[in-house]
N, C-alpha and C positions, 0 to 999 in steps of 0.2 A: 504494500500500500504506500502511495506517495505521501510524503509529509506535506502538510498545509500550514500556511501562515494566514491569520486573519488580519486584513489591512483595514484600518479606519483612517480614511484620508479626509481631513477637514479643510474647508475653504470658507473664509470669512465672507459674509456674516453668518450664514447658517447652513451651508451645503455640506453634506456628509456622504461620502462614497464608502460603502463597505463591501468587501468581497473576500473570498478565500482563494489564495493563490498557491500554486505548486512551488515548494521549496526546492531549489537546486543545491544550495549549500547554506548551512547554518554555521557561521564562523563566530558566533557570540555577539560581537559588536558590529558585524556586517551580515546582513541577510541577502542572499541572492535568490530571486524568485522569478517565476515565469507567469505571464498573464497575456490578455488580449485587450485591445481598445474596444470599448462598447459604449453605446449611448451618446456618441458625438453628434451634435447637430449639423456640423459641417467639417470637412477635412481641414487640417492645418496645413497651410502652404507657407513656405519660406522661400523668398526669392522666386516666386512663381512656381515652385516645385512642391507637389503634394508629398509631405513627409510623414504625416500621421492621418489615419482614417480608421473607421470601424473595421474590425477584422484584422488589422495589423497586429503583429505580435510584439512582445517586449520581454526583455530580460532586465529586471531592475535590481538595483543595488541600494539597499537601505543602510545608511551609516548611522548607527545609534549614537546620539549625542551631537551629531553634525547638523548644519542648517541647509543641507541639500540632499537630494537623491539623484541617481543617474539611471536613465532608461536607455538601453540599447534597442533601437527600433528597427523592426523588420517588416517589409510589406507582405502581402498574402502569399507571394511566391518564395518568401524567405530571404529576399535581398536586403542587405543592410542599408538603412536609410540615413542613419546618423545617431548621435547622442542627444537626448533630451534631458535637460537638467532643471529640476524644480528647485527654486529657492524656498526654503522652509523656515518657520520659526523654530521648530524642533522635530526630532525623530525620537520617539520613545518606544521601548519594548517592555511588555509585561507578559511573560510566558510565551504563548504562541500568538500574541496580538501585537501588531505594530500600529503606532499612532503617529500621524504626521499632520502638521498644521501648515498649509500652503501660504506663501507670502506674495502671490500674484506673479512676480517676475519669473521668467523662464529663459533658458538659453538653449538654442539648438546649434549643434556642431555637425557640419557635413563631414563625410569621410576624408575629405582633403584638409580638414582642420579649420575651415572657414566657420566662424562663430557669429551668431546673431542673438542679441538681447531682445526678448519678446515681452509684450504686455506691460510696457512702461506706463501706457495710458490707464490700464486697470489699477496699477499701484497708485498713480496720481489721483484717480477718482476715489479710491478707498480712503486716502488721506483727506481729500476735499469734502467727502460726505461723513467724515468722522468715524469711519469703520476701523481705522487704525490711527495710532498717535504718531507724532513726528519721530519718536525713538524707534518705533517699528518700521516706519518708512525708511529711516536712515540705515537700520539693520539690513533691510532687503537690498538697498542700493549698494551698501558696502560689501555684502556677501557676493552679490552678482559681479561687482567690479573686481573683487579679489579673484574670483574664478576666471573671469575674462583675462586678467593679467597672467595668471598661472597657465592658462591655455596658450597664450602667446609665448611664454617661456618654455612650453612643452613640459610643464610640471603637473599637469592635470590632463586627464583624469587619473586617479590612483591606478596603479598597475593591475590590481585585482579585476578591473573592468575588462581587461583584455584576456583574462584567463577563462572566461565563461562566455 
């Protein structure tokens, strides 16, 4: 029987996605799991290229205690589309349950290393509508900028991402 992890993915103000995903590796502070994209209203396009859509697969890496996760995205034929990085407030684990709180900003990295910061407008709206405070806004921007800088220096993603 395949091991499962229960994912509770929260998005401000009150969206919660829950699902059970197949565990590929449980490394304690890093969970590697497999899932599929479902329930998207529209495909995600970056630079005019469809990079995520319903039915696409993912291998994701949840880093306990970090403020990001990483998804390796594959289309329906199994072709690698790139890395999708969620900026998070936190990633917590309790037993077989992972909980993440999304901070709106995302980064997509094509296989050639070209990276794009996504959803800055959503982060701005969250601040303007009082859904997040200035400290949370700054945390999101700082975390995203740090990852983008590490990508440029080829210090990101962590090596574990290329092992699975």
